[in-house]
C-alpha positions as CSV (number, residue, x, y, z in Angstrom):
1,M,0.0,-0.2,-0.1
2,I,1.4,3.4,-1.0
3,R,2.0,6.2,1.4
4,R,-0.8,8.3,0.5
5,A,-3.5,5.3,0.9
6,K,-2.1,5.1,4.1
7,V,-2.8,8.4,5.5
8,W,-6.2,8.4,3.9
9,R,-6.7,5.1,5.7
10,A,-5.9,6.4,8.9
11,A,-8.3,9.6,8.3
12,A,-10.8,7.4,7.7
13,V,-10.0,5.6,10.8
14,L,-9.6,8.8,13.0
15,F,-13.0,10.2,11.3
16,G,-15.0,7.2,12.5
17,I,-13.6,7.0,15.7
18,V,-14.4,10.7,16.2
19,N,-17.8,10.6,14.9
20,L,-18.4,7.3,17.1
21,A,-17.4,8.8,20.4
22,G,-19.3,12.1,19.2
23,M,-22.3,10.3,19.0
24,G,-22.1,8.2,22.4
25,F,-20.9,11.8,24.0
26,A,-24.5,13.4,22.5
27,L,-26.3,10.5,23.6
28,A,-25.2,10.8,27.1
29,M,-26.0,14.3,26.9
30,D,-29.6,13.3,25.8
31,E,-29.2,15.3,22.4
32,M,-30.9,12.9,20.0
33,M,-30.7,15.4,17.1
34,H,-26.5,15.7,17.8
35,A,-26.0,12.0,18.2
36,M,-28.3,11.3,14.8
37,A,-26.0,13.8,13.1
38,H,-22.8,12.1,14.5
39,A,-24.5,8.6,13.2
40,F,-25.3,10.1,9.6
41,L,-21.4,11.3,9.3
42,L,-20.4,7.8,10.6
43,F,-22.7,6.1,8.1
44,L,-21.3,8.9,5.1
45,G,-17.9,8.1,6.0
46,L,-18.0,4.2,5.9
47,G,-20.1,4.5,2.7
48,A,-17.3,6.9,1.1
49,Y,-14.5,4.7,2.4
50,L,-16.0,1.4,1.2
51,M,-16.6,3.5,-2.6
52,W,-13.1,4.7,-2.5
53,K,-11.7,0.8,-1.8
54,A,-13.9,-0.5,-4.3
55,V,-12.9,2.5,-6.9
56,T,-9.2,1.3,-6.4
57,T,-9.5,-2.3,-6.6
58,W,-11.8,-1.9,-9.3
59,A,-8.8,0.2,-10.9
60,A,-6.2,-2.2,-10.5
61,T,-8.1,-5.0,-12.0
62,P,-6.6,-6.1,-15.5
63,S,-8.4,-5.8,-18.6
64,G,-10.4,-8.4,-20.2
65,D,-12.4,-10.9,-18.6
66,Q,-10.3,-12.4,-16.4
67,L,-10.7,-12.8,-12.9
68,S,-8.5,-10.8,-10.4
69,P,-7.3,-11.8,-7.2
70,A,-8.3,-8.6,-5.5
71,S,-11.8,-8.7,-6.9
72,P,-14.1,-11.6,-7.4
73,R,-16.0,-10.3,-10.5
74,P,-14.4,-10.1,-13.6
75,S,-13.0,-6.6,-15.1
76,S,-14.6,-4.2,-17.2
77,G,-12.8,-4.6,-20.3
78,R,-11.2,-1.2,-20.4
79,D,-8.0,-1.3,-22.5
80,S,-6.3,1.7,-21.3
81,T,-2.3,2.0,-20.5
82,P,-1.0,3.9,-17.3
83,K,0.4,6.7,-19.6
84,L,-3.2,7.4,-20.7
85,G,-4.0,7.8,-17.3
86,D,-1.1,10.0,-16.2
87,Q,-1.7,12.2,-19.2
88,R,-5.6,12.3,-17.9
89,I,-4.5,13.4,-14.5
90,D,-2.2,16.0,-15.1
91,Y,-5.0,17.5,-17.7
92,L,-7.1,17.7,-14.7
93,Q,-4.4,19.4,-12.6
94,R,-3.7,21.7,-15.2
95,S,-7.4,22.3,-15.7
96,I,-7.8,22.7,-11.7
97,D,-4.9,25.2,-11.5
98,A,-6.5,27.3,-13.8
99,L,-9.7,27.6,-12.4
100,A,-8.1,28.4,-8.8
101,V,-6.2,31.0,-10.7
102,E,-9.6,32.6,-12.1
103,V,-11.6,32.0,-8.5
104,E,-8.6,33.9,-6.9
105,R,-9.1,36.8,-9.6
106,I,-13.1,36.9,-8.9
107,G,-12.2,37.2,-5.1
108,E,-9.9,39.7,-5.5
109,A,-12.2,42.0,-7.8
110,Q,-15.1,41.2,-5.1
111,R,-12.7,42.3,-2.1
112,F,-11.6,45.6,-4.2
113,R,-15.5,46.2,-5.0
114,D,-16.3,45.7,-1.1
115,K,-13.3,47.8,-0.4
116,L,-14.6,50.7,-2.3
117,H,-18.3,50.5,-1.2
118,S,-17.4,50.2,2.5
119,E,-15.1,53.2,2.9
120,P,-17.3,55.8,4.5
121,G,-17.3,59.5,3.1
122,E,-14.9,59.0,0.2
123,A,-16.6,59.1,-3.0
124,P,-16.1,56.3,-5.7
125,L,-13.3,56.7,-8.5
126,R,-15.0,58.0,-11.3
127,R,-13.6,58.7,-14.8
128,K,-14.8,62.1,-16.1
129,L,-16.1,61.6,-19.4
130,P,-15.3,63.9,-22.4
131,P,-18.3,67.0,-22.8
132,E,-20.5,65.8,-25.5
133,E,-20.4,67.9,-28.8
């Protein structure tokens, strides 16, 4: 198992333990809605972990109709190479980076606009228009 997978597994276990303890604490304090929220988060985390495990197992199966030792089901028959997956991940990473830059630009524009609108006593900057003829 690679290091990143170990970290995510540890985070999932910690998430489950915290929610289980939170649910017990909420039940001890007789807060039913609070306990139900922790139970929901516990099952949500468990479902997410199981989905992640299923997807990583499915992605690791060989192409064709052979049975994999990791999965008792036949694989999907995909015929992709690791290079294609790496290219897709690189493309997604570049797309996300470009999106982050655009979101930051929008945030900066909104902060500037809010700064202009929030300063009391100062007139907003306006450009003088040339006189009409």
